[in-house]
C-alpha positions in Angstrom: 126.9 53.2 53.8 127.8 51.6 57.1 131.4 52.8 56.9 130.1 56.3 56.1 127.9 56.3 59.2 130.9 55.2 61.3 133.0 58.1 59.8 130.2 60.6 60.7 130.0 59.3 64.2 133.8 59.2 64.7 134.2 62.9 65.7 131.5 62.4 68.4 133.2 59.3 69.6 136.5 61.0 69.8 135.1 63.9 71.8 133.4 61.4 74.2 136.7 59.5 74.5 138.5 62.8 75.2 136.0 63.7 78.0 136.3 60.2 79.5 140.1 60.6 79.5 140.0 64.1 81.0 137.2 63.5 83.5 137.3 60.3 85.5 134.6 59.9 88.3 135.8 59.1 91.7 132.7 57.1 92.6 129.8 55.5 90.8 128.8 55.1 87.2 127.3 57.5 84.6 123.8 56.7 86.1 125.0 57.7 89.5 126.3 61.0 88.1 123.0 61.6 86.4 121.2 60.9 89.7 123.5 63.4 91.4 122.9 66.0 88.7 119.1 65.4 89.2 119.5 65.9 92.9 121.5 69.1 92.4 118.9 70.4 90.0 116.1 69.6 92.5 118.0 71.4 95.3 118.6 74.4 93.1 115.0 74.5 92.2 114.0 74.4 95.9 116.6 77.1 96.5 115.0 79.3 93.8 111.6 78.7 95.2 112.8 79.4 98.8 114.5 82.6 97.7 111.4 83.8 95.9 109.3 83.0 99.0 111.8 84.8 101.2 111.7 87.8 98.9 107.9 87.9 99.1 108.0 87.6 102.9 110.6 90.4 103.1 108.4 92.6 101.0 105.6 91.8 103.4 107.7 92.7 106.4 108.8 96.0 104.7 105.1 96.8 103.9 104.1 96.0 107.6 107.0 98.2 108.8 105.7 101.1 106.6 102.2 100.6 108.0 103.6 100.6 111.5 105.4 103.9 110.9 102.2 105.4 109.5 100.2 104.2 112.6 102.9 105.5 115.0 102.8 108.8 113.3 99.0 108.9 113.7 99.2 107.9 117.3 101.7 110.6 118.0 99.5 113.1 116.2 96.4 112.0 118.2 98.4 112.1 121.5 99.4 115.6 120.7 95.8 116.6 120.0 94.8 115.0 123.3 97.4 117.1 125.1 96.0 120.2 123.5 92.5 119.2 124.5 93.7 118.7 128.1 95.2 122.1 128.1 92.0 123.5 126.7 90.0 121.7 129.4 92.3 122.9 132.1 91.8 126.5 130.9 88.0 126.0 130.6 87.9 124.6 134.1 89.8 127.6 135.4 87.5 130.0 133.5 84.4 128.2 134.9 85.8 128.4 138.5 86.5 132.1 137.9 83.0 132.6 136.5 81.5 130.7 139.5 83.4 133.1 141.7 82.0 136.1 139.8 78.5 134.6 140.2 79.1 134.4 143.9 80.3 138.0 144.0 77.4 139.2 141.8 75.0 137.3 144.1 76.3 139.1 147.1 76.1 142.4 145.2 72.5 141.5 144.3 71.7 140.8 147.9 73.3 144.1 148.9 71.3 145.9 146.2 68.1 144.2 147.3 68.9 145.2 150.9 69.3 148.8 149.8 66.0 148.6 148.0 64.4 147.2 151.1 65.9 150.1 153.2 64.7 152.7 150.7 61.2 151.2 150.6 61.3 151.3 154.4 62.0 155.0 154.3 59.2 155.7 151.9 56.8 153.6 153.8 57.8 155.3 157.1 57.1 158.7 155.5 53.7 157.6 154.3 52.9 156.1 157.7 53.9 159.4 159.4 51.6 161.4 157.1 48.8 158.9 157.8 49.2 159.1 161.6 49.4 162.9 161.5 46.4 163.2 159.2 45.9 163.6 155.5 47.8 166.7 154.8 48.3 167.6 151.1 51.2 169.5 149.7 48.8 172.3 149.0 47.7 172.5 152.6 51.3 172.7 153.7 51.9 175.6 151.4 48.7 177.4 152.2 49.5 177.1 155.9 52.6 179.3 155.5 52.8 182.3 157.8 54.4 184.6 155.3 56.0 184.5 151.8 59.4 183.5 153.1 57.8 180.7 155.0 56.0 179.8 151.8 59.2 179.6 149.9 60.9 177.6 152.5 58.0 175.1 152.6 57.9 175.0 148.8 61.7 174.2 148.7 61.4 171.6 151.4 58.5 169.9 149.5 60.4 170.0 146.3 63.4 168.3 147.9 61.1 165.6 149.3 59.5 165.0 146.0 62.9 165.0 144.2 64.3 162.6 146.7 61.3 160.3 146.3 61.8 160.2 142.5 65.5 159.7 142.9 65.0 156.8 145.2 62.5 155.2 142.8 64.9 155.8 139.9 67.9 154.3 141.7 65.8 151.3 142.8 65.0 150.7 139.1 68.6 151.2 138.0 69.9 148.8 140.6 67.4 146.2 139.6 68.2 146.6 135.9 72.0 146.6 136.4 72.0 143.5 138.6 69.6 141.7 136.2 71.8 142.5 133.2 74.9 141.5 135.0 73.3 138.3 136.3 72.1 137.4 132.8 75.5 138.0 131.3 77.3 135.9 133.8 74.8 133.1 133.5 75.1 133.2 129.7 78.9 133.1 130.0 78.7 130.2 132.5 76.4 128.3 130.1 78.8 128.9 127.2 81.8 127.7 129.2 79.9 124.6 130.3 79.0 123.9 126.7 82.6 124.4 125.5 83.8 122.1 128.3 81.4 119.4 127.3 82.5 119.7 123.7 86.1 119.5 124.7 85.5 116.5 126.9 83.6 114.7 124.1 86.5 115.5 121.6 89.1 114.2 124.1 87.1 111.0 124.6 86.8 110.6 120.9 90.5 111.1 120.4 91.3 108.7 123.3 89.1 106.1 121.6 90.9 106.6 118.3 94.2 106.3 120.1 93.2 103.0 121.7 92.1 101.6 118.3 95.4 102.8 116.7 97.4 101.1 119.5 95.4 97.9 118.9 96.1 98.1 115.2 99.8 98.7 115.9 99.9 95.7 118.2 98.3 93.6 115.4 100.9 94.9 112.9 103.7 94.0 115.2 102.3 90.5 115.7 102.0 90.2 112.0 105.6 91.4 111.4 106.8 89.0 114.1 105.0 86.1 112.4 106.5 87.1 109.0 109.9 87.4 110.6 109.5 83.9 112.0 108.6 82.7 108.5 111.6 84.5 107.0 113.9 83.0 109.7 112.5 79.6 108.8 113.1 80.2 105.1 116.7 81.4 105.7 117.3 78.3 107.9 115.9 76.1 105.1 118.2 77.9 102.6 121.2 77.1 104.8 120.1 73.5 104.9 119.8 73.5 101.1 123.3 74.9 100.8 124.6 72.1 103.0 122.7 69.6 100.9 124.1 71.2 97.7 127.6 71.0 99.2 127.2 67.4 100.0 126.0 66.6 96.5 128.8 68.8 95.1 131.4 66.7 97.1 129.9 63.6 95.6 130.0 65.3 92.2 133.7 66.1 92.3 136.0 64.4 89.8 139.7 63.9 89.3 141.1 65.6 86.2 144.3 65.2 84.2 145.6 68.7 84.5 148.8 70.1 83.0 150.4 71.3 86.2 150.4 75.0 86.9 147.1 76.9 86.1 147.1 79.2 83.2 146.4 82.9 83.8 142.6 83.6 83.6 143.2 86.9 81.8 146.6 86.4 80.2 146.5 89.8 78.3 145.8 91.8 81.5 148.0 90.5 84.2 148.2 93.8 86.1 147.0 93.1 89.7 144.7 95.8 91.1 144.2 94.2 94.5 146.2 91.3 96.0 145.1 88.3 98.1 145.0 89.1 101.9 143.9 92.0 104.0 143.2 95.3 102.4 141.1 98.5 102.7 137.6 97.7 101.4 137.1 99.8 98.2 133.3 100.0 98.8 133.1 100.8 102.6 136.7 102.1 103.2 137.0 99.8 106.2 140.6 98.8 106.9 141.8 95.2 107.5 139.1 93.5 105.4 140.1 90.0 104.2 140.3 89.7 100.4 140.0 86.1 99.4 141.3 86.4 95.9 143.3 88.5 93.4 141.8 91.3 91.3 143.1 91.8 87.7 142.1 95.1 86.1 140.8 94.7 82.5 138.4 96.3 80.1 134.8 95.3 80.0 134.3 92.4 77.6 137.9 91.0 78.0 137.8 87.2 77.7 138.0 85.2 81.0 139.7 81.8 80.5 139.4 78.6 82.6 142.6 78.3 84.6 142.4 74.5 84.3 140.2 71.7 83.1 137.1 71.3 85.1 133.3 71.1 85.4 131.1 74.2 85.8 129.4 73.8 89.2 127.9 77.4 89.2 127.2 79.9 86.5 125.0 82.7 87.7 124.6 85.5 90.1 126.4 85.5 93.5 125.8 88.1 96.1 128.8 90.5 96.1 130.5 88.8 93.2 127.8 89.6 90.6 127.8 87.3 87.6 130.1 84.4 88.6 131.5 81.1 87.3 132.9 78.4 89.7 134.8 75.5 88.3 135.5 72.2 90.0 139.0 70.8 89.1 138.8 67.7 91.2 140.9 66.9 94.3 138.9 69.3 96.3 140.2 72.3 94.2 137.8 74.9 92.8 138.3 78.3 91.2 135.9 81.3 91.2 135.7 84.0 88.5 133.7 87.0 89.7 132.2 90.4 88.5 131.7 89.1 84.9 129.6 91.1 82.4 128.6 87.9 80.5 128.6 84.2 81.3 129.4 81.8 78.4 129.1 78.4 80.1 126.3 76.5 81.8 126.3 74.4 85.0 127.3 70.8 84.5 129.3 71.7 81.4 132.9 70.4 81.1 135.5 73.0 80.1 139.1 72.9 79.1 142.1 74.8 80.3 142.3 78.2 78.4 138.7 77.9 77.2 136.7 81.2 77.4 134.0 80.9 80.1 133.0 84.5 80.6 133.7 88.2 79.9 135.2 90.8 82.3 132.7 93.2 83.8 131.8 95.2 86.9 128.8 93.5 88.3 128.1 93.0 92.1 130.1 95.0 94.6 132.6 96.5 92.2 134.2 99.9 91.6 135.3 99.2 88.0 135.7 96.4 85.4 138.0 93.7 86.6 138.2 89.9 87.3 138.1 88.6 90.8 139.9 85.2 90.9 139.9 82.9 93.9 141.3 79.4 94.4 139.7 77.1 97.0 141.3 74.0 98.6 138.8 71.8 100.4 136.4 74.8 100.5 138.9 77.3 102.0 140.4 80.1 100.0 144.2 79.9 99.4 146.6 82.2 97.6 146.1 82.1 93.8 149.8 82.7 93.4 150.3 79.0 94.5 148.7 78.1 91.1 149.4 80.9 88.7 152.6 82.8 87.9 152.9 86.4 88.9 
């Protein structure tokens, strides 16, 4: 039974021995490696939390910006309405001034009309006074005192003219009074309406000005809020950069020396056609010329196996901005390889892989114009030509 247990455990022991022969730590024991892995996991957790927080802050900033745009639109609308009210007030002020001028003119006309009435009254009173001083002579006495019929007709016509003139004067007096009164009433009513409209317009303008002030206060508060959020975002981004530095430091400690087999194997051996070389090129996304391309692109169908170019340890298996789903392998001696734009990842971080082992599948994730593998080789953290490691 004991020998059987040993035989069952033999494959596991062989694998462990193989790993130990392939991967030899530069520093420290297995416990130190475990400690470094724990540190790396903690840093990545903090990175994830920081990214989530930064995302929430950015959403808050976007929301505040949207509110700012809305408030600015309202302020502009209110300002436009205030300008219209000012134009309305200017017109009303002009109308009131013109009405006041009309009132002054009508007052003069009224004074003139009253003077005419006084003059006409004076003529009537003078006639009455003359009749009183010369005795009480009736119209009948004047007619009966005629010397003949012709004289009678002349006197009758003269009396008729006097009576007609008296009635005309009385009628004109009444018409003047009525006309002036109506005109005065109309102008005063118009003046009152204009004053009322002006008061309403001034009230509306004051109300709009008050709203504009409140909106400006709200806009200032929103800007302060956005500034505060931006400060928080800057702090989070600085914290993320610091975490990246910490992760790099831990990664440097995590690096191992491997027993490679010399030149790297091709990461997509069945699809060696290069679609974009290492060096400067025209960016396929933006069309900008002279953009640095830090790797080599190999066109391949979606789902094509991506192989590890050399033995190594997976230090990243996840989403990378621009590269989409990405695997990064550490081959020791400060050499790492990157495999970008994958459609599916088949390895996990911390996992040991062998040369030629499938680690992912070709895709078109991230900034990509079609399915292909982006392959980069780094020496001491700087990209170098992959052709130094794989055959063209």
